[in-house]
C-alpha positions as CSV (number, residue, x, y, z in Angstrom):
1,M,-11.9,-2.0,-29.0
2,L,-9.6,-1.6,-26.0
3,K,-7.2,0.5,-28.2
4,I,-10.0,2.8,-29.2
5,F,-11.1,3.6,-25.6
6,R,-7.7,3.7,-23.9
7,P,-7.0,7.4,-24.9
8,L,-10.4,8.3,-23.5
9,L,-9.7,6.4,-20.3
10,I,-6.3,8.1,-19.9
11,F,-7.9,11.5,-20.3
12,I,-10.6,10.7,-17.7
13,V,-7.9,9.5,-15.2
14,A,-5.9,12.7,-15.8
15,I,-8.9,14.9,-15.0
16,L,-9.4,12.9,-11.8
17,L,-5.8,13.4,-10.8
18,L,-5.8,17.1,-11.5
19,S,-8.7,18.0,-9.2
20,F,-10.1,16.9,-5.8
21,K,-13.1,18.6,-4.3
22,G,-12.7,21.4,-6.9
23,K,-9.0,22.0,-5.9
24,V,-6.2,21.7,-8.3
25,V,-3.7,19.0,-7.0
26,P,-0.1,19.0,-8.3
27,N,0.7,15.8,-10.3
28,C,3.8,14.5,-12.2
29,K,5.3,11.4,-13.7
30,F,7.4,9.1,-11.6
31,K,9.2,6.3,-13.6
32,F,10.9,3.2,-12.1
33,E,14.6,2.6,-12.6
34,H,14.5,-1.2,-12.9
35,F,12.6,-4.2,-11.6
36,K,13.3,-7.7,-10.4
37,S,11.2,-10.8,-10.7
38,L,9.9,-12.3,-7.5
39,N,8.9,-15.7,-8.9
40,H,9.6,-17.3,-5.5
41,I,6.9,-15.2,-3.8
42,P,3.5,-16.0,-5.1
43,E,1.5,-12.8,-5.8
44,P,3.4,-10.3,-3.6
45,S,0.6,-8.0,-2.5
46,D,2.5,-5.6,-0.2
47,I,5.9,-4.7,1.1
48,V,7.3,-2.7,4.0
49,Y,10.9,-1.7,4.8
50,D,12.4,-2.3,8.2
51,S,15.0,0.3,9.2
52,I,16.3,-1.8,12.0
53,T,17.2,-4.9,10.0
54,Q,17.4,-3.1,6.7
55,H,15.3,-5.8,5.2
56,F,11.9,-6.0,3.5
57,F,8.9,-7.9,4.8
58,V,6.6,-9.0,2.0
59,V,3.1,-10.6,2.1
60,S,1.6,-12.9,-0.4
61,D,-2.0,-13.2,-1.6
62,H,-1.6,-16.8,-0.6
63,G,-1.5,-15.8,3.1
64,I,2.3,-16.1,3.6
65,L,4.7,-13.6,5.3
66,F,8.3,-13.4,4.0
67,E,11.4,-11.6,5.1
68,T,13.8,-10.7,2.2
69,D,16.9,-8.7,1.6
70,L,16.8,-5.5,-0.4
71,K,17.0,-7.4,-3.7
72,G,14.0,-9.5,-2.8
73,N,15.8,-12.7,-2.0
74,I,14.0,-14.7,0.7
75,I,15.7,-14.9,4.1
76,R,12.9,-16.7,6.0
77,K,9.1,-17.0,6.1
78,A,6.6,-17.4,8.8
79,S,5.2,-20.8,9.7
80,E,1.8,-19.6,10.6
81,E,-0.2,-18.7,7.5
82,G,-3.4,-16.8,6.7
83,M,-5.8,-16.8,3.8
84,D,-5.5,-13.6,1.7
85,F,-2.7,-11.4,3.0
86,E,-3.0,-7.9,1.4
87,G,-1.4,-5.3,3.6
88,I,1.6,-5.1,6.0
89,E,3.0,-2.7,8.5
90,I,5.7,-2.6,11.2
91,K,5.1,-1.0,14.5
92,D,7.7,-1.3,17.3
93,S,8.7,-5.0,17.5
94,F,5.7,-6.3,15.7
95,I,4.4,-6.9,12.2
96,Y,0.7,-6.3,11.4
97,I,-1.0,-7.9,8.4
98,S,-4.4,-7.3,6.9
99,D,-6.1,-10.6,5.8
100,E,-8.7,-9.3,3.4
101,T,-11.2,-12.1,2.9
102,P,-11.8,-13.1,6.5
103,R,-11.5,-9.5,7.8
104,K,-8.7,-10.2,10.2
105,V,-5.4,-8.5,11.2
106,Y,-2.5,-10.8,12.1
107,K,0.1,-9.7,14.7
108,Y,3.5,-11.3,14.3
109,R,6.6,-10.9,16.4
110,K,9.3,-9.5,14.1
111,S,12.2,-11.2,15.8
112,D,11.1,-14.8,15.0
113,L,8.0,-14.3,12.9
114,S,5.8,-16.1,15.4
115,L,2.1,-15.3,15.5
116,V,1.1,-13.4,18.6
117,K,-2.6,-12.5,18.1
118,V,-5.4,-12.3,15.5
119,Y,-7.9,-9.5,15.5
120,Q,-11.3,-9.5,13.8
121,V,-12.0,-6.1,12.2
122,S,-15.3,-4.5,11.2
123,W,-16.1,-4.2,7.5
124,G,-19.0,-5.3,5.2
125,G,-19.1,-5.6,1.4
126,A,-17.8,-8.2,-1.1
127,A,-15.1,-10.7,0.1
128,N,-12.4,-9.3,-2.2
129,R,-13.3,-5.6,-1.8
130,A,-12.2,-5.1,1.8
131,F,-8.9,-3.9,3.3
132,E,-6.1,-4.0,0.7
133,S,-3.7,-2.1,2.9
134,I,-2.7,-1.2,6.5
135,T,-0.3,1.4,7.9
136,Y,0.1,3.4,11.2
137,N,-0.7,7.1,11.3
138,N,1.8,8.6,13.8
139,S,0.0,12.0,13.7
140,K,-3.2,10.5,15.0
141,N,-1.8,7.5,16.9
142,C,-4.0,5.0,15.1
143,F,-3.9,2.2,12.6
144,V,-5.3,3.0,9.2
145,L,-6.8,0.4,7.0
146,V,-8.0,1.3,3.5
147,S,-10.7,-0.6,1.6
148,Q,-10.1,-1.3,-2.0
149,E,-13.4,-0.1,-3.5
150,P,-15.4,1.9,-2.8
151,V,-12.5,3.6,-1.1
152,S,-12.8,4.3,2.6
153,I,-10.0,5.2,5.1
154,V,-10.8,3.6,8.4
155,E,-9.0,4.4,11.7
156,Y,-8.6,1.8,14.4
157,D,-7.1,1.9,17.9
158,E,-4.3,-0.6,18.8
159,N,-6.8,-3.3,19.7
160,F,-8.5,-2.7,16.3
161,R,-11.6,-1.2,17.6
162,E,-13.0,1.2,14.9
163,K,-12.6,4.9,15.6
164,E,-13.5,6.9,12.5
165,R,-14.2,6.5,8.7
166,Y,-13.3,8.8,5.9
167,P,-14.6,8.4,2.3
168,F,-12.0,9.0,-0.4
169,H,-13.0,10.0,-3.9
170,G,-9.8,10.9,-5.5
171,V,-9.2,7.6,-7.3
172,R,-11.1,4.5,-8.4
173,D,-9.4,2.1,-6.0
174,I,-6.6,1.9,-3.3
175,S,-4.3,-1.1,-3.2
176,G,-1.6,0.1,-0.8
177,A,-0.8,2.6,2.0
178,R,2.4,3.6,3.7
179,W,3.4,6.2,6.3
180,Y,6.7,8.0,5.6
181,K,8.1,11.1,7.2
182,D,4.9,12.4,8.7
183,E,2.9,11.9,5.5
184,L,0.4,9.2,4.4
185,Y,0.9,7.8,0.9
186,L,-1.8,5.7,-0.9
187,L,-1.3,3.6,-4.0
188,S,-3.9,3.1,-6.7
189,N,-3.9,-0.1,-8.8
190,K,-6.5,1.0,-11.4
191,D,-5.2,4.6,-11.8
192,D,-1.5,3.7,-11.6
193,C,-0.5,6.4,-9.2
194,I,0.8,7.2,-5.7
195,I,-1.1,9.8,-3.7
196,K,0.5,11.9,-1.0
197,C,-2.2,12.8,1.6
198,N,-2.6,15.2,4.5
199,P,-2.1,13.0,7.6
200,L,-5.0,14.6,9.5
201,T,-7.7,15.0,6.8
202,Y,-6.5,12.5,4.2
203,E,-7.0,15.0,1.4
204,P,-4.6,14.6,-1.5
205,I,-1.5,16.9,-1.7
206,E,0.3,15.4,-4.7
207,F,-0.3,12.7,-7.3
208,Y,2.6,10.7,-8.9
209,R,1.8,8.9,-12.1
210,I,3.7,5.6,-12.2
211,N,4.5,3.3,-15.1
212,V,3.7,0.0,-13.3
213,L,1.1,-2.5,-14.2
214,N,-1.1,-3.7,-11.3
215,P,0.8,-1.9,-8.5
216,E,-0.1,-3.5,-5.1
217,G,2.5,-2.7,-2.4
218,L,4.4,0.4,-1.5
219,A,7.5,0.9,0.6
220,F,10.1,3.6,1.3
221,D,13.6,2.9,2.6
222,S,15.5,5.2,5.0
223,A,16.8,7.3,2.1
224,G,13.3,7.8,0.7
225,Q,13.7,5.5,-2.3
226,V,10.5,4.0,-3.4
227,Y,9.7,0.3,-4.0
228,I,6.5,-1.1,-5.5
229,T,5.3,-4.7,-5.8
230,S,3.1,-6.0,-8.6
231,D,1.2,-9.2,-7.6
232,D,0.1,-10.3,-11.0
233,L,3.5,-9.9,-12.6
234,Q,5.4,-11.0,-9.4
235,R,7.8,-8.1,-9.7
236,L,9.6,-5.7,-7.4
237,Y,10.0,-2.2,-8.9
238,F,12.9,0.1,-7.8
239,F,12.4,3.9,-8.0
240,K,14.4,6.9,-6.8
241,I,13.0,9.4,-4.3
242,L,9.7,11.1,-5.1
243,P,10.0,14.4,-6.9
244,N,8.4,17.7,-5.9
245,C,5.7,18.1,-8.5
246,N,5.6,21.9,-8.0
247,N,9.2,22.1,-9.1
248,L,8.6,20.3,-12.4
249,K,7.5,22.0,-15.6
């Protein structure tokens, strides 16, 4: 039965990726180069690159924060744990983590991974349909948390007081978000794609169709190379830099 309906599903997703609010949005394929198993990190749900240490920081669905090298090998982990860590971001000397089920944001000190503060954030809905991702929008000077489904992009100030909400209809769900070089990038688990968005309006600019099952976390290193985690498979996928879809035939 699944084999019969899969071509139809792929067709529907392709139509969604080609248009947004009636506009044609460039899209192209983006394949990984290789992957590495992260069996030592249970359900790695998000990843962020730190340009200062040239390390990754990875969060687990089990509420654990890890620091790893660029091959995913654990260097250390935080002693203070949460419940359901889903998103991670670095701003200045601190690490911010979205804990989906209790609707909290954890603030850790990057130097020693000590817990500094816990914020309660506003969001209703089902326990496992809240914020899957967190990033910082440098163009608007605010944190951005994105709900999984229905997808909403919510802006918060630095004390995590809500500022504005934006509905997002381009994909069926969002599992990750990352700021890189003045652009906001979203990651969809169900539609297997990366979405490059306008940093002010959050409207899609480009779609990149990826060949990763259950993509959850998204990172860019200083050179622009892309890294994606899959929590179900416990893998770290390595990509080259994103292509310009307009230049591809």
